[in-house]
N, C-alpha and C positions, 0 to 999 in steps of 0.2 A: 455450679458455683456463686454465692454470690458478695453483695459487697456493702453494709449497712443497710441502712431504710429505704426498702422499692417508693420512690417518690411516685405524687399524683400525674397521671401524665392521660392524653387523650390520642385515644389512634383513631384516625378518620381513613377508611377504605376510600379510593380515589377512584372512576372510571381509568383502565386501561388500552391506549391506542396503539393497535398491533402496529409494530417495524418504526416507532418513529423513537427519536433519540431524548434523552430526557427535561434539556432543555426547553423541549416541543413537544409537550403536555403534562399534564397531572400528575403529582405522586403517586404510585400506587398505598403509599402509608404516610403518614402526619404524625408525627413526634411530638408534644410540647408539655414544656415541665417550667414549672414557676418556682427558683430558685430562691431560698432565702436568705438570709445573712447569718442561717446557725450552720447553714451546710459550706463554710470557711472549714477550706483543708480536711473535706469528705470526700467520698467516692459515691456516687450514684449511677445505677440501673435504668434505660429505658428502654424496655422487651419488646421485640414485634416480632409478626408469626414470615419464615420465609414458607413458601406453598410450594407443590413440587413442579418440574419443570424452569425453576430458573435458573440460567448459566451462570447472571453476572448482581451483581448488587452494589447501584451508587446512593451514595449520600452524598446531600446537599446540608447547612445550618447556619443558624448565625443567632446570636442573642443580645441583647437591650444592657447596658450597663457599661458598652464598653468606656466612652467619658468618663465613668465614674473611674475606672482604672481595674473592674472587674473582669476576670479571665475565668474562662473554661475551658479543662482541657479535652481532648476527646480519644477515645479508642472506641475498638467492637470485639465483642467477645461472640464467638458460634457456640454449635449446638455443643456438649461435653461435659465431661463428668471433673475432671479435672480443668486447673487456670492451663496448664502445658495444652490441651488439646483443647478448650477455649477458644485459645487468648487469635487474634488474626487479625494484632494490630494496632498501635498506637501513637497520632501524629501529634499528640500536645495545644499547645498553641497555634500552631504551624501555617495550618487548614484550613480549609471552608467550605473543601470538599474533597470525597476521594472515591472510586472502584475498586474492585476486585474482584477476580473469575478466576479459574482452574489456571488458567494462563497469564493471567495480567494481573499489576495492582499497580496504588499511589504508591509512588515510595514511600515508608514508614509502617507501610502493609503487605501483607505476603499469600501471594500468590496460594490460591485454594479453593477446592469443589466447593462448590453454591449450594450444601445440603440440607433438604427440607428441614422444618424444627424451627424451635426458638432461638433468638438473637436480642444482643442487648447493645444497644451504646454504652460503653465507658465513659461515666464527666469525671473528671477530676476536678474541684473547683481553689484551683491555690491561691486565691481572691477575693473579696469581694466584701466590702467596706458595711458595715452596721447601719443599718436603716433604710437599705439597697436590698432590693427582689429584681432576681433578673429573670429575661421570659426568654424561655429557650426553645428553636421552634428547627426539627429538623425535618426534609423530606427526600422521601425511602422510595429509590424505581428500582423496581423489578426489571432484568430483561432476559425475556424468557429462550425458549431452544429453538424460534423460527428465527430471532433477528441477529444471529451470524457474530456472535462476538462480544468485543466489546466497543462500545462505541464512539467515536471518532469526538477529535479535540471541540473543545465549546465553539472556537473561530477558529477561520483558515488563518494562515500566517503571510497570506496578501489575500484581501476581496476581489480584485479583482481579477475577467476570464480576462485571456494572455495567452502567448504561447510560453510556458514553463520548460528548462532544461532539464533532464534526469541523467541517475546514470541505473540501472535496475537487473543486476547480475553483481553480485559480493557476497564476502566470505568472510570473516571473522575467527578470533578463537572458539566460537562456540559452534562452529564445524570446524573445518581444514583449513581456517584462513590463517598463516605463519609471518612469523616476520622475523628481523633480528631486536634481543634482548637488548637493554637500556645498555650494557656496558660495548654488544657489537659483538661481544665471546660466542654468542650459541644463538640456536633458532628457535623464535619460543610460540607459542600462541598467542597470536596477533590479538590483542587486545580489542576489543570494539571499539570502545574510545576513538581511536587511533584513524581506524579506515572512517568514521565520523569524521574526524577533526583532517581530513586529506580531503574526504568530500564537499566539507563548507570552503576549504583555501581554496580548492578546482571551484569556486564561486555558482556550483550546481543550486539548483532552487529543490530538488528531489532526493533521495536515494532510496531505493530497494536492497534492506537486508536478506541474502534468500538463503538460510542456512539447512544444509544438505537433511533432510529426514526431520528436524527440530524445530521446538515454538523455543527453545527456554532463552533467545534474545530479545524475546517481546516485551517484556518487564523490564528489562533493562534500557529499550529503547524509549518505554512511556517516563522511566526516569531521564535519559540526556534529553530529550526533546524541548524538555524548559532553555536549553541550555542554546540549546541550537537550534536558535530563533526566528533565523533565516532558511532553516533548512529545514526541509518536511522530512522527515524519518517512518517511509512506509513499511512496516512486519510483513513479511514474507516467512515461505518455504521454497526452497528447490527440491520438489516431489524427484527421489532418484531413486530408480528402477535397475533390474536387469533387462528391461525391453524400452530405456530411454530418460529422459532429463524434463520435470516443466517445473516451471517458474508457478507458484500460484502465490498471487500477491493479494495484500491484505487476511488472509491467509494468519490467523491468531493461536491455534489451535491443533496438539497432534491431529493427522490423518494415518490414516492405516495405512501404509506405503507399501505393503508385502505384496506386488502383487504376482500373479500365478500361483498362490497360495488357496490352500482352501478358506479364509478369510475375507482374502483378493484375487480373485477370477481372474477376474481381467483386466485393464486399464480404465473401461467404465466406468466400474465399478468405482474403483481412485477415483476416477473426476467425476461422478457425482457425492463423493463424501467432501472434494473440495466447493463444488455445486451448493451443495446444502448450507454448508460454513459460511457463502458469502464473498469467495474468492475470485478471481479472474486469472485463470491459469493458461499459463503462453510456451511453448515447443523452445525448447531452449537447444543451439546448436543440432539440428536434426540431421544434418548429413557428416559429420565426426565420427568417424569410422569403432568401433565398440572394440575391445581387447584389453591388451594387458600396460599400454598408455591410458587407456581413459573408460574404465570398465563401465557399459548400458549409458554410455553416452550416446548413440546414434539414437534415434528414433525408430523401433522396432515391433510396434505391440503387435504380439498376435495373442489373440486373433486381433484383425483393425479395431484402433479406436473411434469412433461416433464422434466427428471433426467435430460437428455440433455444439457438445461439451467443451471447447478448446473456443478461446476470444484471439489469441496472438500468438505469432511467432517468432523468435527469435534468429532475424536476418544477420546478422553478425554479431561475432561474440569476438570479445578486442576486437585486436590488428584480423581478423579474417576477413578479411571485406570482398574477393574476388579468388580466390583459392576454388582450390576442386574441393572443397569440404563445406566451403560459407553456403547461408539458408537459403539466397535468392532461389537459385531454381527450386529448390522443395516447394518453396512459400506458392511460388508463381505456379508451382502443379497445382496444388491445392485451390486456387484462386479461381484457374480452369474447371477445377470441378466442382463449383461451384461457393465454396467455402469463402466467409467473408475472412479471414485472420487478417487483422492487425499487424504491419511489419513494426518492430523494436527491438532496439539493440540492446549490449550491458555487455559490462567490460569483462565478468566473470575475475573479478578483483582475488584475491587472493595473497598479496603481500603487496602491502603499500608501499615498502619500503625497496621495492624492487625497482634495480635503474632498467632491467631488460627490455627490450621493447617488443619484440616476439622472442618465440610465442606467448598468448598469457602461464601466468595472472595478467598481465600486461600495467594501464597505467588508469587509474581512477577517471572516471568521465573520459573514456574511449571506447566504444564510439560513443555519442551520447543520444537518448532519444527525447524531442521535440514533442510535446503534447498539447494539445491547445485548450483549455482549461476553462469551467466559471468560476475556478481560485483557487487559486493554492492549498489543495485540504485534500487528503485522504482521501476520498468518496470524489471531489476533480481529478483529478488523474487519475482515478479508477473507471471513472467513467469517459473521460479524456479520451482513454485507452478504449473504449468498446466502441466508441462514435467512428474513432480511425481517422480522424483529424489530427495525424500525427506523422514526423516524420525523424529520418534519424542520420545524422551529422558523422561519418566518422569518424572525422579526425579531431572530435571534441572539440569544437572553439564554441566560443564562447558568445556567437552575435549571428553566424553565418542564418541565412532563415531561407525558407522553399516554400511557400503558398498556390496551392492550383485549386481553382475556383471553374464551375462551369456552370452558363446562364444558357436557357430558353423560352422567350417569353418574359415576362415577368418570375418564371422561378430560376433560383441561385444556390448551387448544395458547394461544399469544399468536401476535403478529401474524409476519406468514409463515408458520403453520400451515395444516395439514386437519383437518377434526373430519367423520368420520362418525356417521351415526345415521338411522337410519333413518325413510321418509316417517308424518308425522302425527304425530311426534314431537320435545319442545320442546329448545332446546337454551338456557344462559343467557350471557347476554354481559353481561360487569364495563366500563366505562368508568372508569378516574382520571386524574385530570386534576388536576395539582398547580402551584404559584403562577401561577393565570391566576385570577383573578377575575374577576364580571360577565360572566364565558363563554356563548359558547352549542354544547353537542354537538348534532354534526350525524352522526345514520344515513344512512352513504351505501353502497346496495342495487344491484352491478350498473350501477352509476353513477350512479343516481337516490338523491335525498335523499327518506327516506323516515318517518323521523324529526326531533324537534327537541324540545333542551329545556337549560335554564341550570343551569348546572355551577352541582353543587349546594357552596354556602357553607360548609357545616357538615364534611362525610364527605367529598368532593372526587370521590367517588365513585355512580357509577347507574346500576343496571341494566335489563335487557328482555330478552324473550323472542324466536326467532325459532322459529317449527313448518317444519319441513321438507318441500318439498312434492312430494318424489322426485329434483329434479334439484341438478344444480352451481350452484350461487352465489358471491359475493364480499364480506366484506361488514366495508366500515372505519367509520373514524372521522374530520370533520375536527372542530378547536372555532374556532371565532371571537371575538376580542375586544370588548370592552363597544363599541367603532365600529362590529364590524362587519365587521372584515377578517380576514381569513383566516390567522390563525398557528400552527396543528398540525396537522400532512395525516400521515394515520396510514396504516401501508398494512395489507394486507387482513389476514381470515381466511378463509382455505376450507373449504365445508361443501360438503360430496362425500354 
């Protein structure tokens, strides 16, 4: 479909640096148009060609003459024979950039597959004064098949490194989340906004929305992120199968979850799909029995899954901390086998209006996963979980902290790190606990408690020695509160 006269334009192709975001590399295409005063109240088209293998299109644009009240509206058309087929969205004059892919799009635009062919920016000129010419420039970035979904936001919510607190497991109306209707007279699918608002009210720095086997919520998260300017919204999916559940964080596209089918013969096939899309995968509630009360909930891949394709395990689900179905023993088994999985927790919230404390859905932010990250961004949190410098606050407090470091000579590592030192030599481990009094520190070595001591009331820090026997070990810390309840769960330092 065509609108008016095709304007003179210049398309410049630029080199592409793989695996980088648009802000960090040259654009794939630059579109330019000199818009004269005769374009007043007309439409113009700037065509560009999209090659094979592109998953997402990002467009950044600007124009001169704003001080003279020039206004240029922008929309996007894709390949098609009719306007209905071509139309991909219209933001008018309210944006200077937008992104579109099959699973996500900036509000005003429609999520749709990025098909190869001729695409066009659609420009409308509601105002340009006589004697004025506006120079319009658009930078178009193509994200390829190996770029793992949509780019993260341009700027982190917080740019500094530090401990960030969040909830990594929740559901809304996009899967099986439900709540009371506004009148309170019936149960209804719970709007995603209410779930996110509850997270913001809890003071959480980040949340992962992990709907069952769907990515329908991703576009809504993109639309809501500017409003939730203090709470990072991480897209995710609970890959729900008959042989177990696992959360895939930063997964923005569908994956074929039909484990034991012809298309997906086993869990390894599913995990490789998620890996190819750039997701971090964590096993959920691995010891919860599978049955009519919770279909497929227990971790039982057949054949066994390749644990190297997994990065984390949910050791606390809701209020289930130390029962027979809690996940810590399963995690310890994997650590003993040499699999370095990061322990995390998630509320598994399904109803943010529920007053029940047990069993789940539970309460938003209980437990809280606390991640040391370089910044508050999706990349920062995901990298932090991968690194293992993480602890779980089982009560979901806003201020408790646990830190463990190990030092040998001039080398110091934190949780998730590896410290190498020769046999018969000694390393110093230092524990720091904050905002928990009358508690007990437990040193856990290869799954067994080897030492206990009270949390020092004055210094909050305590050190102990470990002498190498020339073998591999893992050492981590648990902290119990004054009533003996497990309050803080630390990740290991690996001794080599």
